[in-house]
N, C-alpha and C positions, 0 to 999 in steps of 0.2 A: 338640590337642583332637580332631582327627579320629581319631588313633590311640587315644585314650582311649575315644571313643564306639564305635569298631569292636571294642574289647576287652570291651564289655559282653556278658555271657552271654545266650544265647537266652532263658533264664528271666527275666532282668531286663527284657529288651526286651518279652517277651510280657506280663509283669505291668504294665509301664508303658503298653502299648497298651490293655490292659483297663481300667486305672484312668482313662485319658484318656477312653475311650469311655463308661464308666459314670459318670464324674463331671463331664463338661463341661456337660451340661444343668443340673445342680444349681449349678455354678459360675456359670452365666449370671446368676443373681440377684445374686450377689456382685459380678460385673463390671458389673452394671446394663445388660445387653443382653437382659434377659428382658422380655416373652416372645420366644422365638426363632422361634416359628411365624410364617411369612410373611416373615421377613427373608431377605436374600440373604447367604450366607456363602461365602467362597472359602477353601478349604483347599489342600492340596498332596498329590500322590501321592508317597510317600517314595522318596528316592534313597539307596541304600546303608544306612547306619546311622542315618538320621534317624528321629526319633520317628514311629512308624507311625500314620497318621490314617485308615486304611481302615475300621476298625470304627467310629470316630467318625463318619465320613461316613454310614455306614448308619444309625446311631442318629439323627443329625441329620435325615436324609431322612425317617425314620419319624416324627419330631416336626414334620413339615411345614415344615422349613427348606429354602429354595431353595439347593442346594449347587452350587458351581462349582469348577473346577480352572483353574490358570493356563496360559496359552499364551505361549510366547516368540515375540513378533511380529517380532523382529529384533534384531540386536546394537545395544545402546545405546538401545533403545526400552522404554517401559513395558510391563508384561505386560498381556495382555487375559485375560478369563475366559469360559469356556464352561460351560454347565450340565452337571452330572454327576447321573446317576441310577444306582441299582444295575443292573448289567448293561450299562452304557454301554461300548461298544467304544472303546478308547483307541488313539491313535497315539503313536509315540515321537517326541519332540522332541529338540532339541540337548541335550547334556550329561547325557543319561540321564533327562530329564523324560518324563512321560506326560501326555497331555491328550485331551479329547474331540475327536471328528472335526469337520471344518469345518462340517457341517450342524447341529451343536448350537447352541442358542440362546446368544447372547452375554449375559453378566450383568454388571451394575454392582454390586459387593458393598457391603453395609453394614458387614460385619465381615470382617476379613482375618486368617487364621491363617497365621503365617509360621514356617518352620523356622529354628532358631538353631544355630549352631556354638558360639557363646559369647554370653553376655549379662551386663550389669551392672544394678545397681539404678536407674541413671539412664535405662534404656530403650534403651541402645545395644546393638547386636548385631553379631556377625560372621556372615556367611552364606557363600555359595560364592565371593563376591568379584566378581561381575559387576555389582553395583549395581542389579539389576532391581527388587527390592522397594523400594529407596529411591526410584527414579524413579517407580514405580507409586504408592507412598504419597503422594509429593509431588503427583502429578497428581490423585489422588483427593481429597486434602485441599484442593486449590485449588477443587474443585467443591462439597464439603460435608463435614460431620463423618463420620468413619469410625473404627471401633475397630480398632486394630492389636494383635493378640495373638501373642506369640512362643510357640512350642511347643518344648520340649526337655526334657532330663533335668536334675534338680537339680544334678548334678555339673558342668554346663556353666556355672554361674555363676562369674564372675570379679570381681575388685575393680574393674577399669576396662578397658573396651573402647576401643582407639584409635578416634578418630572425627574427622571434619572437617565442614565446612559442607554436604557432599552427603549426609550420613547422616541419615536420618529415625529418630525415636525410636518405640519401642513404648509402648503404653499399659499393657499387662499382660503378664505371662509366666505360663504354666501349665506345670507340670512334673508328674511322677508324685507329687510330695510336697506341692506348694503352688500356690496362686493368689496372685500378687503384683502389686499395683498399683505401677507405676514411680514413682520419686520425681520431684517437680517440680523443675526447675532453672531 
């Protein structure tokens, strides 16, 4: 799947990035996370060929959404989130991640946008393999309801993602072609 995603043309990636940025606020009604203004939303700064969220972050911030990016707090630990604003200086983290500097405000998100390497209709996903988002979702869901939305390309959907008891499910997946509620199991 990594090879497939890296093989996408720059035009396809640019179009998907624009569709995501232009359509996510409208999709919020369908996902039942509207109104977005005032909510805290954690996205990600794209690594390699992941669906690019940078234009989306700008659009969300313009819509008065409190935006945050994940910070790897340490191996085996859940992610933490720091506020992101346009122009925020970012530090490089482990494994090619980028996050706001230590003096940025820590945020507890209501909505979590998660990159997918592959996903299925049951809400399971493959990521980078470190389990960070699974640990983070579990910790957040122990405290309160949170909406977990996978972001990826439509071509990343597979029939079945291997999973075990440590894997947390997504509530929705948004691609350049659709907004899909995950099946209840």
